[in-house]
N, C-alpha and C positions, 0 to 999 in steps of 0.2 A: 696355514693354522685352521682352516675351518677344517677339514681334513678330519685331523687329531680331534678337532672337539668332537666331532659325530661320531669318529670311532670309539671314543669315550663315552659319549652320550650312551650308543647301543649296548658298551660296554656292560654299564652300568644299571642299563634298561634292562638287561639279560639276569645281570647276576643279583638283582635286586628282590626279587622273589627266594629267591639261593638263602639271603640273607633274612628274609624278612618271614622267610617259611619258620620259624618258631618262635617269632615275636611274642611277648605276650607284655600287657601293661594293666597296670588298678586304675577305675574311675572311682577315683576318692570323693564321697559326697556328703556335706554339713550346712547342714541351715538353709537348704536352694542354692548351695554354689558348689562348684564342682572340681574339681582339680584332676590331672592325670600323670601316674606316675611309674619308671619301671620298678619301684621295688613295694612291698604288701602297705598299704594305709597304715597311717597309723590309730589306734586303738576306738578316737572318738568317733573316726568318721565311718561311713557303712563303705561298703565295698564292693563293687563288682569286677568282674578277673574280664577282663578281653585279651582272645586270643588272637592270632591271623596265622592261618596254617594252609599250604595250598589252594592260596586264592579265597577263601572261605574265611569270614569272620565270625567269631562266637563271642555275646556278651553272655556269662552266668554270672549271677548276686552268689558272691563264694564267701558270704556273711554267713550263710544259712549251712547250719548243719549236716551235711552231706552222709544217711544210712545207707551204705551199702549193703544192699539183701539180695540173696540169687534168686531171681525170678521165681523158678523152680519150686524153689522151697516155699518162697512168699504164697502161688499158687498151691501146695502141698497145705501149707498150713491152715487158710480162710477155703479148703474146698467148694470155691468157685465156678468150679467144672464137675460136669458129669463122670462118674467115672469111667464109661466108654472114653469119652475124650482125652483124660488124663492119663491111660492106657495107649493112647494111641499116641500122646505128645512123647511118654516114656519109651515106645519104641520106635519114632523121630530119633529123638535123642539118640539111643542107642546107634541108630543105623548112624547118623552125622558120625558119633564117634569113631565107627568101624571104617568109616570112608577117612577119617581123617588120619586112620592108621595106617591105611592103603596109600594114601600121602606120603605121613613118613617115610614109609618102604621105599618112593618114589625116589624122594629127596636124599634118602639114603646112599641108593644104586647112583643117583646122579652126584651129590659130592665124593663118593668113593670113585666114582669114575674119574672125578675131576682131579682126586688129589694121584690115580693111576696113570694119569697122564702125564703129571709134572713130576711124577719119577722116573718115567720113562724118559724124557726131555732132558732131566737131572742127572741121566745114566744110575739110576743107584738099582738096588736091589731092593725085592721085598723085604729081608731081613734088615734094612738097612735101619736103625734106632730110630730117627726121624720121622717116616714114613709108617712104620708100628705106631708110634705113639700118635699118630693124626690120627690112624686108621681106627684104633681103641679111643679117642675122643670121640671121633664121628658116633661109631655103633654107640657111647657109652651116652650120649646124648638122646639119638632117635631111643634106644631103649628104657630110656627114664622118662623121655617124651609121651612113648606108648604103654610103658607101666602106669602112669596117670592116667591115661583113658583106659586102661583094663579092669583098673580100680575104681572108675566111677562107672562105669560099665554094669559091674557086679553090683554096686550098690542101686543103681537104677532097676537092674532085675529084679535084686530082691525086695524093690517097694514094688514093683506091678506086682512079685507074685504077693505080696503082704496083701493089695488092695484087692487080689483075683479070690483067693481066702475069704478075704473080709464078705465081696460077693457072694461067695458060694455059702454062709455059714448069714448071710442076710436073705438069700433064696430060699435057705432049709427052713426058716425063721418064717418066713411067708408062706411057705408053705404048710405050716402048721395052724 
């Protein structure tokens, strides 16, 4: 009997993090009293969201309204950095997006290779409707991801060119 208990304990020990990997609880606070809940707190309570994921616990004040603003747009609006630094950041983001597109091509090739191996082992032809449909789905997914990146690259390059044109105009005015 102790061996079964030990085995059960070990299984629970290893499965525990799996079950707890996406746990969220809420810390409800009112008049210096704290209660914990698995559901959202009533409106009269202040609320903190506590998440446990991959061995890390985070607590966030979820009452506060979170404004999600793109950090690059925030920098562009505030103009808190020099134009040279901004151009450097734009160039690095364009480079990162191009690298991501290259990575997407590698992932696409890997998924197609996996699909081909599966087709081979199931003795299907290349014109098999399931294979053709799966291949089209893979290509469409990666084409869409890369299309989105190319669009962002175009916007970033246009913005960079606008900054360069403004700098050229500022330089021409300063010379007068």
